[in-house]
N, CA, C, O and the ligand as a Tripos MOL2 file, in Angstrom:
@<TRIPOS>MOLECULE
protein
  285   283    72     0     0
PROTEIN
NO_CHARGES

@<TRIPOS>ATOM
      1 N         159.6330   80.1370  124.7320 N.3       1 MET1
      2 CA        161.0390   80.3200  124.4350 C.3       1 MET1
      3 C         161.5890   81.8020  125.4200 C.2       1 MET1
      4 O         160.9410   82.8370  125.5730 O.2       1 MET1
      5 N         162.7530   81.5310  125.8970 N.am      2 LYS2
      6 CA        163.0410   82.6170  126.9740 C.3       2 LYS2
      7 C         163.4120   83.8870  126.1580 C.2       2 LYS2
      8 O         163.8940   83.8260  125.0270 O.2       2 LYS2
      9 N         163.1440   85.0580  126.8310 N.am      3 ARG3
     10 CA        163.3830   86.3850  126.1060 C.3       3 ARG3
     11 C         164.9750   86.4620  125.9830 C.2       3 ARG3
     12 O         165.7440   85.9880  126.8190 O.2       3 ARG3
     13 N         165.3250   87.0750  124.9090 N.am      4 GLY4
     14 CA        166.8330   87.2830  124.4830 C.3       4 GLY4
     15 C         167.4040   85.9800  124.1850 C.2       4 GLY4
     16 O         168.6300   85.8870  124.1350 O.2       4 GLY4
     17 N         166.5850   84.8370  123.9550 N.am      5 HIS5
     18 CA        167.1010   83.6840  123.5070 C.3       5 HIS5
     19 C         167.6550   83.8070  122.0640 C.2       5 HIS5
     20 O         166.9080   84.2630  121.1980 O.2       5 HIS5
     21 N         168.8230   83.4590  121.7740 N.am      6 VAL6
     22 CA        169.2030   83.7030  120.2500 C.3       6 VAL6
     23 C         169.4590   82.1560  119.7850 C.2       6 VAL6
     24 O         170.0720   81.3500  120.4850 O.2       6 VAL6
     25 N         168.9390   81.8770  118.5870 N.am      7 PRO7
     26 CA        169.1010   80.5080  118.2480 C.3       7 PRO7
     27 C         170.5150   80.2080  117.6710 C.2       7 PRO7
     28 O         171.1820   81.1240  117.1900 O.2       7 PRO7
     29 N         170.9530   78.9820  117.7160 N.am      8 VAL8
     30 CA        172.3380   78.7590  117.3300 C.3       8 VAL8
     31 C         172.2480   77.8050  116.1170 C.2       8 VAL8
     32 O         171.4560   76.8640  116.1050 O.2       8 VAL8
     33 N         173.0300   78.0640  115.1700 N.am      9 ARG9
     34 CA        173.1030   77.1580  113.8860 C.3       9 ARG9
     35 C         174.4420   76.5510  113.6750 C.2       9 ARG9
     36 O         175.4310   77.0520  114.2090 O.2       9 ARG9
     37 N         174.5280   75.4200  112.8660 N.am     10 THR10
     38 CA        175.7720   74.9260  112.6400 C.3      10 THR10
     39 C         176.1500   75.3030  111.1990 C.2      10 THR10
     40 O         175.3270   75.2120  110.2890 O.2      10 THR10
     41 N         177.4190   75.7290  111.0070 N.am     11 CYS11
     42 CA        177.9310   76.1170  109.8050 C.3      11 CYS11
     43 C         178.1490   74.7830  109.0600 C.2      11 CYS11
     44 O         178.7000   73.7890  109.5320 O.2      11 CYS11
     45 N         177.5780   74.9320  107.6960 N.am     12 LYS12
     46 CA        177.7520   73.7370  106.7760 C.3      12 LYS12
     47 C         179.2170   73.6740  106.2610 C.2      12 LYS12
     48 O         179.6640   72.6530  105.7390 O.2      12 LYS12
     49 N         179.9590   74.8290  106.4300 N.am     13 GLY13
     50 CA        181.3250   74.9220  105.8650 C.3      13 GLY13
     51 C         182.3120   74.1760  106.7870 C.2      13 GLY13
     52 O         182.9850   73.1770  106.5320 O.2      13 GLY13
     53 N         182.2240   75.0000  108.0680 N.am     14 CYS14
     54 CA        183.2450   74.4490  108.9520 C.3      14 CYS14
     55 C         182.8140   73.7980  110.1880 C.2      14 CYS14
     56 O         183.6430   73.4680  111.0370 O.2      14 CYS14
     57 N         181.3620   73.5640  110.3580 N.am     15 GLY15
     58 CA        180.8890   72.7720  111.3960 C.3      15 GLY15
     59 C         180.7530   73.1600  112.7550 C.2      15 GLY15
     60 O         180.4460   72.3900  113.6650 O.2      15 GLY15
     61 N         181.0420   74.6430  112.8970 N.am     16 GLN16
     62 CA        181.1390   75.2470  114.1070 C.3      16 GLN16
     63 C         179.6450   75.8210  114.3890 C.2      16 GLN16
     64 O         178.8210   75.9830  113.4890 O.2      16 GLN16
     65 N         179.4130   76.0990  115.7240 N.am     17 LYS17
     66 CA        178.2970   76.5130  115.9890 C.3      17 LYS17
     67 C         178.2420   77.8250  116.4250 C.2      17 LYS17
     68 O         178.8880   78.1550  117.4190 O.2      17 LYS17
     69 N         177.4590   78.7340  115.7290 N.am     18 ARG18
     70 CA        177.2550   80.3280  115.8800 C.3      18 ARG18
     71 C         176.0070   80.6030  116.0300 C.2      18 ARG18
     72 O         175.1210   79.7740  115.8200 O.2      18 ARG18
     73 N         175.7720   81.9510  116.4600 N.am     19 LEU19
     74 CA        174.6180   82.5850  116.4500 C.3      19 LEU19
     75 C         173.9150   82.6780  115.0100 C.2      19 LEU19
     76 O         174.4960   83.0270  113.9820 O.2      19 LEU19
     77 N         172.6400   82.3270  115.1060 N.am     20 ALA20
     78 CA        172.1140   82.4840  113.5860 C.3      20 ALA20
     79 C         172.0150   83.7300  113.2750 C.2      20 ALA20
     80 O         171.8720   83.9770  112.0770 O.2      20 ALA20
     81 N         172.0500   84.5710  113.9900 N.am     21 THR21
     82 CA        172.1110   86.2410  113.6940 C.3      21 THR21
     83 C         173.5440   86.5570  112.9150 C.2      21 THR21
     84 O         173.7130   87.4840  112.1240 O.2      21 THR21
     85 N         174.4270   85.6860  113.2720 N.am     22 GLU22
     86 CA        175.7020   85.9830  112.5840 C.3      22 GLU22
     87 C         176.1170   85.2850  111.4860 C.2      22 GLU22
     88 O         177.2570   85.3210  111.0220 O.2      22 GLU22
     89 N         174.9760   84.4960  110.9710 N.am     23 MET23
     90 CA        175.2980   83.6260  109.8750 C.3      23 MET23
     91 C         174.3250   83.9850  108.8050 C.2      23 MET23
     92 O         173.2430   84.5470  108.9740 O.2      23 MET23
     93 N         174.9430   83.5200  107.4860 N.am     24 ALA24
     94 CA        174.1420   83.6680  106.3190 C.3      24 ALA24
     95 C         173.2150   82.4350  106.1050 C.2      24 ALA24
     96 O         173.6210   81.3110  106.3990 O.2      24 ALA24
     97 N         172.0450   82.6320  105.6250 N.am     25 ARG25
     98 CA        171.0340   81.5100  105.4750 C.3      25 ARG25
     99 C         171.3460   81.2480  103.8320 C.2      25 ARG25
    100 O         171.3330   82.2420  103.1070 O.2      25 ARG25
    101 N         171.5700   80.1890  103.3540 N.am     26 LEU26
    102 CA        171.5110   79.9440  101.9950 C.3      26 LEU26
    103 C         170.3830   78.8170  101.5850 C.2      26 LEU26
    104 O         170.0880   77.7890  102.1950 O.2      26 LEU26
    105 N         169.9150   79.2730  100.5110 N.am     27 VAL27
    106 CA        168.7510   78.1850  100.0850 C.3      27 VAL27
    107 C         169.0830   77.8860   98.5820 C.2      27 VAL27
    108 O         169.8150   78.6240   97.9240 O.2      27 VAL27
    109 N         168.5720   76.9020   98.1510 N.am     28 LEU28
    110 CA        168.8110   76.3660   96.8400 C.3      28 LEU28
    111 C         167.4010   77.0710   95.9420 C.2      28 LEU28
    112 O         166.2130   76.8260   96.1490 O.2      28 LEU28
    113 N         167.9000   77.8490   95.0790 N.am     29 SER29
    114 CA        166.9670   78.3700   94.2640 C.3      29 SER29
    115 C         167.2270   77.9500   92.5170 C.2      29 SER29
    116 O         168.1850   78.4220   91.9040 O.2      29 SER29
    117 N         166.4730   77.2420   92.0270 N.am     30 GLU30
    118 CA        166.5640   76.8650   90.6130 C.3      30 GLU30
    119 C         168.0510   76.2950   90.4410 C.2      30 GLU30
    120 O         168.7850   76.5510   89.4870 O.2      30 GLU30
    121 N         168.3610   75.4930   91.5120 N.am     31 GLY31
    122 CA        169.6810   74.7240   91.2800 C.3      31 GLY31
    123 C         170.9020   75.4390   91.6620 C.2      31 GLY31
    124 O         171.9760   74.8370   91.6720 O.2      31 GLY31
    125 N         170.8110   76.8300   92.0160 N.am     32 ALA32
    126 CA        171.7900   77.7010   92.6630 C.3      32 ALA32
    127 C         171.7000   78.0110   94.0080 C.2      32 ALA32
    128 O         170.6150   78.1020   94.5820 O.2      32 ALA32
    129 N         172.9430   78.2080   94.6360 N.am     33 LEU33
    130 CA        172.8620   78.4910   96.0070 C.3      33 LEU33
    131 C         172.8940   79.9400   96.1630 C.2      33 LEU33
    132 O         173.8070   80.6380   95.7230 O.2      33 LEU33
    133 N         171.7020   80.4550   96.9080 N.am     34 VAL34
    134 CA        171.5880   81.9090   96.8290 C.3      34 VAL34
    135 C         171.5410   82.3650   98.2310 C.2      34 VAL34
    136 O         171.0540   81.5590   99.0230 O.2      34 VAL34
    137 N         171.9440   83.4810   98.6920 N.am     35 GLU35
    138 CA        171.8670   83.9240  100.0420 C.3      35 GLU35
    139 C         170.3760   84.3460  100.3200 C.2      35 GLU35
    140 O         169.8360   85.0270   99.4480 O.2      35 GLU35
    141 N         169.7580   84.0620  101.2810 N.am     36 ASP36
    142 CA        168.4050   84.3980  101.8850 C.3      36 ASP36
    143 C         168.6790   85.6860  102.8630 C.2      36 ASP36
    144 O         168.5670   85.6560  104.0890 O.2      36 ASP36
    145 N         169.0380   86.7590  102.1240 N.am     37 TRP37
    146 CA        169.2550   87.9560  102.8210 C.3      37 TRP37
    147 C         168.0420   88.3710  103.5660 C.2      37 TRP37
    148 O         168.2640   88.8100  104.6940 O.2      37 TRP37
    149 N         166.9070   88.3280  103.2070 N.am     38 ARG38
    150 CA        165.6710   88.7110  104.1050 C.3      38 ARG38
    151 C         165.2030   87.6840  104.7760 C.2      38 ARG38
    152 O         164.2100   87.8470  105.4850 O.2      38 ARG38
    153 N         165.7540   86.5800  104.6930 N.am     39 LYS39
    154 CA        165.1520   85.3060  105.6240 C.3      39 LYS39
    155 C         163.7400   85.0970  105.0190 C.2      39 LYS39
    156 O         162.9040   84.7820  105.8670 O.2      39 LYS39
    157 N         163.2990   85.1950  103.7950 N.am     40 CYS40
    158 CA        161.9990   85.0500  103.6790 C.3      40 CYS40
    159 C         161.7930   83.8170  102.5200 C.2      40 CYS40
    160 O         160.6680   83.4020  102.2420 O.2      40 CYS40
    161 N         162.9770   83.3110  101.9080 N.am     41 LEU41
    162 CA        162.8700   82.5880  100.9150 C.3      41 LEU41
    163 C         162.4760   81.2080  101.4660 C.2      41 LEU41
    164 O         163.0210   80.8500  102.5100 O.2      41 LEU41
    165 N         161.5100   80.3270  100.8220 N.am     42 PRO42
    166 CA        160.9950   79.0940  101.0630 C.3      42 PRO42
    167 C         161.8730   77.9450  100.9630 C.2      42 PRO42
    168 O         162.9840   78.0090  100.4360 O.2      42 PRO42
    169 N         161.3810   76.9010  101.4640 N.am     43 GLY43
    170 CA        162.4130   75.8290  101.3720 C.3      43 GLY43
    171 C         163.4650   75.6790  102.4660 C.2      43 GLY43
    172 O         163.6530   76.4530  103.4050 O.2      43 GLY43
    173 N         164.1920   74.4240  102.1550 N.am     44 ARG44
    174 CA        165.0490   74.1250  103.4130 C.3      44 ARG44
    175 C         166.4460   75.1450  103.1450 C.2      44 ARG44
    176 O         166.8150   75.6170  102.0690 O.2      44 ARG44
    177 N         166.9500   75.2720  104.2360 N.am     45 GLY45
    178 CA        168.1890   76.2880  103.9570 C.3      45 GLY45
    179 C         169.3120   75.6150  104.8560 C.2      45 GLY45
    180 O         169.1620   74.7180  105.6870 O.2      45 GLY45
    181 N         170.5420   76.3100  104.4600 N.am     46 VAL46
    182 CA        171.6500   75.8320  105.3000 C.3      46 VAL46
    183 C         172.1390   77.0070  105.8640 C.2      46 VAL46
    184 O         171.8290   78.0920  105.3710 O.2      46 VAL46
    185 N         172.9930   76.9140  107.0070 N.am     47 TYR47
    186 CA        173.6300   78.0290  107.4150 C.3      47 TYR47
    187 C         175.2180   77.9930  107.2400 C.2      47 TYR47
    188 O         175.8370   76.9520  107.0200 O.2      47 TYR47
    189 N         175.7880   79.2260  107.3620 N.am     48 CYS48
    190 CA        177.2410   79.2650  106.9090 C.3      48 CYS48
    191 C         177.6380   80.5060  107.4320 C.2      48 CYS48
    192 O         176.8820   81.4770  107.4410 O.2      48 CYS48
    193 N         178.8730   80.5270  107.9030 N.am     49 CYS49
    194 CA        179.5280   81.7370  108.5870 C.3      49 CYS49
    195 C         179.5440   82.9090  107.3030 C.2      49 CYS49
    196 O         179.5320   82.6630  106.0960 O.2      49 CYS49
    197 N         179.5660   83.8360  107.7650 N.am     50 ARG50
    198 CA        179.7940   84.8640  106.8580 C.3      50 ARG50
    199 C         181.2580   85.3650  106.3760 C.2      50 ARG50
    200 O         181.6850   86.5150  106.4810 O.2      50 ARG50
    201 N         181.8740   84.3450  105.8720 N.am     51 ASN51
    202 CA        183.2460   84.5100  105.3870 C.3      51 ASN51
    203 C         183.5290   83.7040  104.1150 C.2      51 ASN51
    204 O         182.8570   82.7590  103.7020 O.2      51 ASN51
    205 N         184.5400   84.1820  103.6040 N.am     52 ASP52
    206 CA        184.5330   83.5080  102.2840 C.3      52 ASP52
    207 C         185.0450   81.9960  102.3500 C.2      52 ASP52
    208 O         184.7440   81.1480  101.5100 O.2      52 ASP52
    209 N         185.8830   81.7670  103.4930 N.am     53 GLN53
    210 CA        186.4640   80.2800  103.4840 C.3      53 GLN53
    211 C         185.2290   79.2780  103.6280 C.2      53 GLN53
    212 O         185.0960   78.2530  102.9590 O.2      53 GLN53
    213 N         184.4570   79.6820  104.4860 N.am     54 CYS54
    214 CA        183.3610   78.6090  104.8570 C.3      54 CYS54
    215 C         182.3660   78.5590  103.5230 C.2      54 CYS54
    216 O         181.8880   77.5140  103.0810 O.2      54 CYS54
    217 N         182.1650   79.7610  103.0150 N.am     55 ARG55
    218 CA        181.2450   79.8790  101.7680 C.3      55 ARG55
    219 C         181.8280   78.8240  100.8360 C.2      55 ARG55
    220 O         181.1570   77.8780  100.4230 O.2      55 ARG55
    221 N         183.1150   79.0280  100.5230 N.am     56 LEU56
    222 CA        183.7930   78.2060   99.5300 C.3      56 LEU56
    223 C         183.7010   76.7940   99.7980 C.2      56 LEU56
    224 O         183.2960   76.0250   98.9260 O.2      56 LEU56
    225 N         184.0820   76.3590  101.0570 N.am     57 ARG57
    226 CA        184.0940   74.8050  101.5180 C.3      57 ARG57
    227 C         182.5400   74.4570  101.2940 C.2      57 ARG57
    228 O         182.2630   73.5030  100.5680 O.2      57 ARG57
    229 N         181.5560   75.1840  101.8820 N.am     58 LEU58
    230 CA        180.2330   74.8300  101.5390 C.3      58 LEU58
    231 C         179.9560   74.5260  100.1340 C.2      58 LEU58
    232 O         179.4360   73.4350   99.9020 O.2      58 LEU58
    233 N         180.2070   75.2810   99.1970 N.am     59 GLU59
    234 CA        180.0320   75.3980   97.7350 C.3      59 GLU59
    235 C         180.6470   74.0800   97.1500 C.2      59 GLU59
    236 O         180.0900   73.4160   96.2760 O.2      59 GLU59
    237 N         181.8970   73.7590   97.7440 N.am     60 LYS60
    238 CA        182.4400   72.6380   97.0620 C.3      60 LYS60
    239 C         182.0240   71.1770   97.5930 C.2      60 LYS60
    240 O         182.3230   70.0980   97.0820 O.2      60 LYS60
    241 N         181.2470   71.4180   98.7660 N.am     61 ASN61
    242 CA        180.9000   70.3480   99.5240 C.3      61 ASN61
    243 C         179.3340   69.8000   98.9130 C.2      61 ASN61
    244 O         178.3140   69.8500   99.6000 O.2      61 ASN61
    245 N         179.3720   69.3480   97.6850 N.am     62 LYS62
    246 CA        178.2320   69.1300   96.7160 C.3      62 LYS62
    247 C         177.4990   67.9660   97.6410 C.2      62 LYS62
    248 O         176.3530   68.1330   98.0590 O.2      62 LYS62
    249 N         178.2380   66.8190   97.9100 N.am     63 LYS63
    250 CA        177.6180   65.8090   98.4660 C.3      63 LYS63
    251 C         176.8480   66.4200   99.9970 C.2      63 LYS63
    252 O         175.6810   66.1480  100.2760 O.2      63 LYS63
    253 N         177.5660   67.1050  100.7040 N.am     64 GLY64
    254 CA        176.8760   67.4590  101.8550 C.3      64 GLY64
    255 C         175.7640   68.2700  101.7320 C.2      64 GLY64
    256 O         174.9030   68.1510  102.6040 O.2      64 GLY64
    257 N         175.5360   69.3180  100.5620 N.am     65 LEU65
    258 CA        174.7190   70.1300  100.2410 C.3      65 LEU65
    259 C         173.4790   69.3510   99.6380 C.2      65 LEU65
    260 O         172.3390   69.6980   99.9470 O.2      65 LEU65
    261 N         173.7150   68.2740   98.7600 N.am     66 LYS66
    262 CA        172.7410   67.2760   98.3950 C.3      66 LYS66
    263 C         171.9150   66.8010   99.7420 C.2      66 LYS66
    264 O         170.6960   66.7670   99.9120 O.2      66 LYS66
    265 N         172.8260   66.4970  100.5100 N.am     67 ARG67
    266 CA        171.8730   65.6980  101.8160 C.3      67 ARG67
    267 C         171.3260   66.7910  102.4700 C.2      67 ARG67
    268 O         170.2200   66.6270  102.9850 O.2      67 ARG67
    269 N         171.9020   67.9370  102.5640 N.am     68 ALA68
    270 CA        171.1750   69.1270  103.4760 C.3      68 ALA68
    271 C         169.7700   69.4030  102.6330 C.2      68 ALA68
    272 O         168.7480   69.7330  103.2340 O.2      68 ALA68
    273 N         169.8020   69.2530  101.3080 N.am     69 PHE69
    274 CA        168.6700   69.7120  100.5590 C.3      69 PHE69
    275 C         167.9350   68.6130  100.2280 C.2      69 PHE69
    276 O         166.9100   68.8170   99.5790 O.2      69 PHE69
    277 N         168.2690   67.3030  100.5730 N.am     70 ARG70
    278 CA        167.5480   66.1670  100.2640 C.3      70 ARG70
    279 C         167.2380   65.9370   98.7730 C.2      70 ARG70
    280 O         166.1490   65.6120   98.2990 O.2      70 ARG70
    281 N         168.4750   66.1810   98.0730 N.am     71 LEU71
    282 CA        168.1950   65.9050   96.5730 C.3      71 LEU71
    283 C         168.6910   64.3320   96.2790 C.2      71 LEU71
    284 O         168.5800   63.8510   95.1510 O.2      71 LEU71
    285 ZN        181.8870   78.2070  109.0980 Zn       72 ZN72
@<TRIPOS>BOND
     1     1     2 1
     2     2     3 1
     3     3     4 2
     4     3     5 am
     5     5     6 1
     6     6     7 1
     7     7     8 2
     8     7     9 am
     9     9    10 1
    10    10    11 1
    11    11    12 2
    12    11    13 am
    13    13    14 1
    14    14    15 1
    15    15    16 2
    16    15    17 am
    17    17    18 1
    18    18    19 1
    19    19    20 2
    20    19    21 am
    21    21    22 1
    22    22    23 1
    23    23    24 2
    24    23    25 am
    25    25    26 1
    26    26    27 1
    27    27    28 2
    28    27    29 am
    29    29    30 1
    30    30    31 1
    31    31    32 2
    32    31    33 am
    33    33    34 1
    34    34    35 1
    35    35    36 2
    36    35    37 am
    37    37    38 1
    38    38    39 1
    39    39    40 2
    40    39    41 am
    41    41    42 1
    42    42    43 1
    43    43    44 2
    44    43    45 am
    45    45    46 1
    46    46    47 1
    47    47    48 2
    48    47    49 am
    49    49    50 1
    50    50    51 1
    51    51    52 2
    52    51    53 am
    53    53    54 1
    54    54    55 1
    55    55    56 2
    56    55    57 am
    57    57    58 1
    58    58    59 1
    59    59    60 2
    60    59    61 am
    61    61    62 1
    62    62    63 1
    63    63    64 2
    64    63    65 am
    65    65    66 1
    66    66    67 1
    67    67    68 2
    68    67    69 am
    69    69    70 1
    70    70    71 1
    71    71    72 2
    72    71    73 am
    73    73    74 1
    74    74    75 1
    75    75    76 2
    76    75    77 am
    77    77    78 1
    78    78    79 1
    79    79    80 2
    80    79    81 am
    81    81    82 1
    82    82    83 1
    83    83    84 2
    84    83    85 am
    85    85    86 1
    86    86    87 1
    87    87    88 2
    88    87    89 am
    89    89    90 1
    90    90    91 1
    91    91    92 2
    92    91    93 am
    93    93    94 1
    94    94    95 1
    95    95    96 2
    96    95    97 am
    97    97    98 1
    98    98    99 1
    99    99   100 2
   100    99   101 am
   101   101   102 1
   102   102   103 1
   103   103   104 2
   104   103   105 am
   105   105   106 1
   106   106   107 1
   107   107   108 2
   108   107   109 am
   109   109   110 1
   110   110   111 1
   111   111   112 2
   112   111   113 am
   113   113   114 1
   114   114   115 1
   115   115   116 2
   116   115   117 am
   117   117   118 1
   118   118   119 1
   119   119   120 2
   120   119   121 am
   121   121   122 1
   122   122   123 1
   123   123   124 2
   124   123   125 am
   125   125   126 1
   126   126   127 1
   127   127   128 2
   128   127   129 am
   129   129   130 1
   130   130   131 1
   131   131   132 2
   132   131   133 am
   133   133   134 1
   134   134   135 1
   135   135   136 2
   136   135   137 am
   137   137   138 1
   138   138   139 1
   139   139   140 2
   140   139   141 am
   141   141   142 1
   142   142   143 1
   143   143   144 2
   144   143   145 am
   145   145   146 1
   146   146   147 1
   147   147   148 2
   148   147   149 am
   149   149   150 1
   150   150   151 1
   151   151   152 2
   152   151   153 am
   153   153   154 1
   154   154   155 1
   155   155   156 2
   156   155   157 am
   157   157   158 1
   158   158   159 1
   159   159   160 2
   160   159   161 am
   161   161   162 1
   162   162   163 1
   163   163   164 2
   164   163   165 am
   165   165   166 1
   166   166   167 1
   167   167   168 2
   168   167   169 am
   169   169   170 1
   170   170   171 1
   171   171   172 2
   172   171   173 am
   173   173   174 1
   174   174   175 1
   175   175   176 2
   176   175   177 am
   177   177   178 1
   178   178   179 1
   179   179   180 2
   180   179   181 am
   181   181   182 1
   182   182   183 1
   183   183   184 2
   184   183   185 am
   185   185   186 1
   186   186   187 1
   187   187   188 2
   188   187   189 am
   189   189   190 1
   190   190   191 1
   191   191   192 2
   192   191   193 am
   193   193   194 1
   194   194   195 1
   195   195   196 2
   196   195   197 am
   197   197   198 1
   198   198   199 1
   199   199   200 2
   200   199   201 am
   201   201   202 1
   202   202   203 1
   203   203   204 2
   204   203   205 am
   205   205   206 1
   206   206   207 1
   207   207   208 2
   208   207   209 am
   209   209   210 1
   210   210   211 1
   211   211   212 2
   212   211   213 am
   213   213   214 1
   214   214   215 1
   215   215   216 2
   216   215   217 am
   217   217   218 1
   218   218   219 1
   219   219   220 2
   220   219   221 am
   221   221   222 1
   222   222   223 1
   223   223   224 2
   224   223   225 am
   225   225   226 1
   226   226   227 1
   227   227   228 2
   228   227   229 am
   229   229   230 1
   230   230   231 1
   231   231   232 2
   232   231   233 am
   233   233   234 1
   234   234   235 1
   235   235   236 2
   236   235   237 am
   237   237   238 1
   238   238   239 1
   239   239   240 2
   240   239   241 am
   241   241   242 1
   242   242   243 1
   243   243   244 2
   244   243   245 am
   245   245   246 1
   246   246   247 1
   247   247   248 2
   248   247   249 am
   249   249   250 1
   250   250   251 1
   251   251   252 2
   252   251   253 am
   253   253   254 1
   254   254   255 1
   255   255   256 2
   256   255   257 am
   257   257   258 1
   258   258   259 1
   259   259   260 2
   260   259   261 am
   261   261   262 1
   262   262   263 1
   263   263   264 2
   264   263   265 am
   265   265   266 1
   266   266   267 1
   267   267   268 2
   268   267   269 am
   269   269   270 1
   270   270   271 1
   271   271   272 2
   272   271   273 am
   273   273   274 1
   274   274   275 1
   275   275   276 2
   276   275   277 am
   277   277   278 1
   278   278   279 1
   279   279   280 2
   280   279   281 am
   281   281   282 1
   282   282   283 1
   283   283   284 2
@<TRIPOS>SUBSTRUCTURE
     1 MET1         2 RESIDUE 1 A MET
     2 LYS2         6 RESIDUE 1 A LYS
     3 ARG3        10 RESIDUE 1 A ARG
     4 GLY4        14 RESIDUE 1 A GLY
     5 HIS5        18 RESIDUE 1 A HIS
     6 VAL6        22 RESIDUE 1 A VAL
     7 PRO7        26 RESIDUE 1 A PRO
     8 VAL8        30 RESIDUE 1 A VAL
     9 ARG9        34 RESIDUE 1 A ARG
    10 THR10       38 RESIDUE 1 A THR
    11 CYS11       42 RESIDUE 1 A CYS
    12 LYS12       46 RESIDUE 1 A LYS
    13 GLY13       50 RESIDUE 1 A GLY
    14 CYS14       54 RESIDUE 1 A CYS
    15 GLY15       58 RESIDUE 1 A GLY
    16 GLN16       62 RESIDUE 1 A GLN
    17 LYS17       66 RESIDUE 1 A LYS
    18 ARG18       70 RESIDUE 1 A ARG
    19 LEU19       74 RESIDUE 1 A LEU
    20 ALA20       78 RESIDUE 1 A ALA
    21 THR21       82 RESIDUE 1 A THR
    22 GLU22       86 RESIDUE 1 A GLU
    23 MET23       90 RESIDUE 1 A MET
    24 ALA24       94 RESIDUE 1 A ALA
    25 ARG25       98 RESIDUE 1 A ARG
    26 LEU26      102 RESIDUE 1 A LEU
    27 VAL27      106 RESIDUE 1 A VAL
    28 LEU28      110 RESIDUE 1 A LEU
    29 SER29      114 RESIDUE 1 A SER
    30 GLU30      118 RESIDUE 1 A GLU
    31 GLY31      122 RESIDUE 1 A GLY
    32 ALA32      126 RESIDUE 1 A ALA
    33 LEU33      130 RESIDUE 1 A LEU
    34 VAL34      134 RESIDUE 1 A VAL
    35 GLU35      138 RESIDUE 1 A GLU
    36 ASP36      142 RESIDUE 1 A ASP
    37 TRP37      146 RESIDUE 1 A TRP
    38 ARG38      150 RESIDUE 1 A ARG
    39 LYS39      154 RESIDUE 1 A LYS
    40 CYS40      158 RESIDUE 1 A CYS
    41 LEU41      162 RESIDUE 1 A LEU
    42 PRO42      166 RESIDUE 1 A PRO
    43 GLY43      170 RESIDUE 1 A GLY
    44 ARG44      174 RESIDUE 1 A ARG
    45 GLY45      178 RESIDUE 1 A GLY
    46 VAL46      182 RESIDUE 1 A VAL
    47 TYR47      186 RESIDUE 1 A TYR
    48 CYS48      190 RESIDUE 1 A CYS
    49 CYS49      194 RESIDUE 1 A CYS
    50 ARG50      198 RESIDUE 1 A ARG
    51 ASN51      202 RESIDUE 1 A ASN
    52 ASP52      206 RESIDUE 1 A ASP
    53 GLN53      210 RESIDUE 1 A GLN
    54 CYS54      214 RESIDUE 1 A CYS
    55 ARG55      218 RESIDUE 1 A ARG
    56 LEU56      222 RESIDUE 1 A LEU
    57 ARG57      226 RESIDUE 1 A ARG
    58 LEU58      230 RESIDUE 1 A LEU
    59 GLU59      234 RESIDUE 1 A GLU
    60 LYS60      238 RESIDUE 1 A LYS
    61 ASN61      242 RESIDUE 1 A ASN
    62 LYS62      246 RESIDUE 1 A LYS
    63 LYS63      250 RESIDUE 1 A LYS
    64 GLY64      254 RESIDUE 1 A GLY
    65 LEU65      258 RESIDUE 1 A LEU
    66 LYS66      262 RESIDUE 1 A LYS
    67 ARG67      266 RESIDUE 1 A ARG
    68 ALA68      270 RESIDUE 1 A ALA
    69 PHE69      274 RESIDUE 1 A PHE
    70 ARG70      278 RESIDUE 1 A ARG
    71 LEU71      282 RESIDUE 1 A LEU
    72 ZN72       285 GROUP 0 **** ****
């Protein structure tokens, strides 16, 4: 990996690509969506822009979440 390379992730809310450092990582914990602030929670995660609109859209998109988490 090149030095200074920043990973890019796709937001599950709006579908736009952003730098992973600018996004929130969300994981499913006991059936609830929680933000992985410390980037240390296990399991599959989804990425979402740090804004309420994307977060809400993501939370409403149950089908998409189920697919993302392979439920
Ligand atoms: Zn977004």
